[in-house]
N, C-alpha and C positions, 0 to 999 in steps of 0.2 A: 587267358586260357582256363585258369582255375575258376574264375567267376562264371564263365560260360558253361563249364562242366557242372558247377554247383547249381545254377539255375536250370539247367536241363534235367538234372537229377530230380530237383524239387518238382518241376513240371510233370515228369514221368510219374512221380509218387502221387501227386494230386490226381492225375489222370487215372492211375491204377485204383485209387481209393473211390473215385467217383464211379468207376466201372464196377467195382465190388458192390457199392451201395445201391446201384441201379439194377443189380441182378434181381430178378424176380424171386422172392422168398417162396418156399412151399407153404401151403395152407394148412396150418396145424389144426384148425377147427374142422376142416374137411377130413383130415386124417383121423381125428378123434371121433368124428361121427362114424367113420368106417370101422374102427377096431374097438371103440368104447374106452380107450385108455387116454386119460387127460394128459396134456402136454405141459412140460416145464418151459416157461418163456421168460423167467426172471433175469436171464442173462442179456435180454434185449433192452434197449432204451425205450423211453416212452414214445419217441418219434417212430421207432420200429413197430411198437404194439399198435399204434394208431394207423400206420400204413398197412399192417397185416390185416386189421379189422376192416379197413376201408376196401382193400382189395377183395376180401371175402365177400363183402356186401355187393361189390360191383360184379361179381361172378354169379350172383344169384338173383332170383326174382325178388322183388321188394318184400321186406319183412312186414308183418302186420303190426308188430309192436317192437320198438327199439328203446332201450334204456341207455342213457348217456350220463356221464359224470365222472367222478374220481374214485379213489379206493373206497369211499364211503358208500358206493352202490355197486362196486365191482364184484362182490361175492354173491349178488342176487342171481340165481339161475331160473330156468324155465319152470322147474318144479316148485320153486318158492313163490313164483308170481302166477302160478296156475295157468301156464300156457304151454301149448304143444311146442317142442323144440323147433320144428320147421317154421313156426310163426313168430318166433321171438329170438332177438339177438341182443346181447349186452355189449354196447359199443364203449363202455366206460374205459378210461385209461388211468392207471394209478399215477398220482402225483400231478395230474392235470386239473385244471379249474374250469369254471363255466366257459371261459373264452375258448378253450380247446373244444369243448362240446359244440359250441356255436360254429367254430370253423369246420369241424368234421361233418356236422349235419348240412351246412351249406354246400360242401364239396359233394356229398351224397346226393343232394337235391339236384346239383348241376349235372350229375350222372344219371338222374332219374332213378335213383336207388334209395332215396330217403324212405324210412319206414312210414306206413300209413299213419301210425300214431307214435309220437316221440315223447317220452317222459325224460325230462332233463333235471338232473340233480344239481341244485345250486348249494354249495357248501354252506353249512349253518353260519348265520351272520356272526356268531361268536368266534368263528375261525378267521374271519376277514381274509379268506384265501381267494385270491383273484390274479393269478399269474397270466401271462401271455401264452398263446398257443405256440407249441414247439413243432407242430406239424400243420400244414404241409411243409416240406423242405424248401431251402433256398433253390432257385430264386423265386418260386411261387409265393413264399411267405412275404416277400417285399410288398405284395398287394395289400397285406394287413398293415404294414408300416405306412404306406401311402394313405390308406383310408383313415388311420388314426391321427396322422400328423400333418399331412400336406393337402388332402382333399379339401376343396373350398368349403364344403358343408362343415367339416371338422374345424376349420379355421374360424368360421363364423359363430359356431355354437359353443366351442370349448375355449376356455380361457388359455392364455399363453402358459401360465404356471402349470396347468393340467397337461398341456401338451409337452412341456419340458420334462415333467416327471414321467409321462408315458414314453418319451423318446429315451430316457434313461432305462426304463423297464425293457424296451425293445433291445437296446445295446446289451443289457445284461443277458437277456434270452439268447441273442445271436451268439454271444460269447460262450454261454454254457453249452448250447447245442453244438457249436463248433468244436469245443473240447471233447464232447461225447463222440462226435463223428470221427475224430482223429484218434480216439482212444483205442488201445489194443483189445479191450473188453468187447466193444461193439464189432470190431473186425473179426474176432474169433467167433462171435455169436453168429454173424452172417455167413461164415464159411463152414460152420459145423452143423451136424444134424440136430434136429429138435428132438429131445429125449421125451419118451412117454413116462408117465408117472401115475400110479393108481392111488397115491396116498393123499397128500395135502399140498397146498401152495402150488397148484397147477390149474391150467385152463381147460375148461370143458368145451364141448362142441358148440355151445350157445354163447360163447364169448365170456362167460362168467368165470371167476377164479375161485376155485375151491380152497377154503382156508381152514386151519385148525381152530375150532370154536372153543371158547372158555366154558368149562363145565363147573367151575366154582365161582362164587361171587367175589368181586374185587372192589376194593375201595376206589371210587372214582371222584376226581375233582375237576373243576373247570376254572381255568385262569382267564379273566376277562381280557379282551384286547386292549392294548395300551394306546393304539391309534387307529384311526379309520384308514384302511388300505384299499377299500373298494371306491374308486372314483365315481361319483354319481353320474357325471356327464357321459363317461364311457359306458357305464351300466345301461343307461338310457339308449345309447347307440347299439349296444348288443341286443337289447330287447327289440329294437327296430329291425335289426338284421334277422332275428327269428321270425318276426311278424311278416317279413317280406318273402319268406320261403313259400308260403302259400299252399304247398302240395301235401302237407302233413298236418294232422291235428297235434298241436303241441301243448304240453302241460309242463311248466316249470315248477318244480317243488323245492322247497328248503329242506335239506336233510335234517333228520331229528337229532336230538341230544339224548343221552342216557336218562333213565327215570330219575326224577328228583332235580334235574338240572334245567335251568332256563337261560335263555340269552336275552335278558330284559335290560341290559345296561344301556346307557345313552348312546354309545357308538353302534352297538347291534340294532337298537331301535331306529336310529337315524338311517342306517343302511337299509333296513327292511322297509321303512317307509318310502324311501327313494325308489327302491325296487318295485314295490306294489304301485307307486304312482306311474312309473314307466310302463308296467304291464298294462294298466288301465288305459293310458294314453295310446298304446299300440294295439289294444284289443287282444292281449294274450291272457291266457288262463294261468294264474300263478297262485301257489298255495303255500302259506307259511308253514313252518315246522309244527308237527303235532305234538301233543303231550304223550309221552310214552309210559308204558307200564311194563315192569319186569315179570316175566313168567317165573312162578315159584320153582319150577322144575328145571329151568335153564333151557337152552344155553344162555349165558350171561353176556352182558356187554364187556368188552375187553378194554375199552377206554371211553372217553367222554363222547366221542362222535362216530364210532363204527358200531353199527347195529348188528345183532344176529341176523343172518340172511333170511331165515324164515319169517321173522317178525317184520322186517322191512318189506319183504316180498308181499305179505298179506296186506300191508298198507298200500303198496303200489298197485296191487290188483284192484282194490277199491277205487283208487284214483283213476285208473284206466277205464273204470265203468264196465269191465267185462270185455273180452276180446272177440270181436265179431269174426265169423268164418269168412274166409276169402270168397269173393264173389266170382 
């Protein structure tokens, strides 16, 4: 009797959590566009942010320009990149790597909502940042596991050791996202109202995150990576996935480092070479990190890999080649 009651309680709890997490969230970007007050979303997980941004795009006409990446591009807004807000959206998700950008763009393309031009930030090779996607949620994410580990093409082109390491990465990601899904923080966030905030550390209507910029110079150092964490075979597969989308002009760019810093070590150079080789093989436009120059009047870089928004926005505006009006 006790075990029956216990399992029934667990089943009801799981069902309740699934119901809560499947509730449609309000669109903070739509609300911000209406009242001009940016929204604080930091109580949400990366999974939630990706979902909110995906649903926002699904409810609108295709954007002309979309920016994808991690926190290293999240602060870039339409004013930084010289685009009208209605034609630009920042799809970046803090804490997520290139693999999340690929998964998000694939999902948007399947819904016929991929932006006409997509700029995808690949975290600088010095960071060796290459985690698995945390969105879409389970069970949809099992498709990614199958493609990485079981699909015949993966078994033919990727070595057993590479697939074993990737299996461990998937197990780690599934465990981490499961803990987040069952955490009280995420539960409180999804059941509470999204607060407006006109100051900093909040999201604008164009998907970018307004942050407090550094107004004084800071001594910045760069620690070279100790090992290569970006598997070349999977990197090639991810570039192939982007090339297969076909409905967007895609530019993958390596995010810059602070002035005076370069990622020229052997690990960074090997990863960059593998990436550019994959890009050429699949016909993608890929751009290594530029050499940066610090403005004498600021704002300044806060660390080795997060650029001031305006400086990065000007660079990306040049990469995009100008934003053509909608036809």
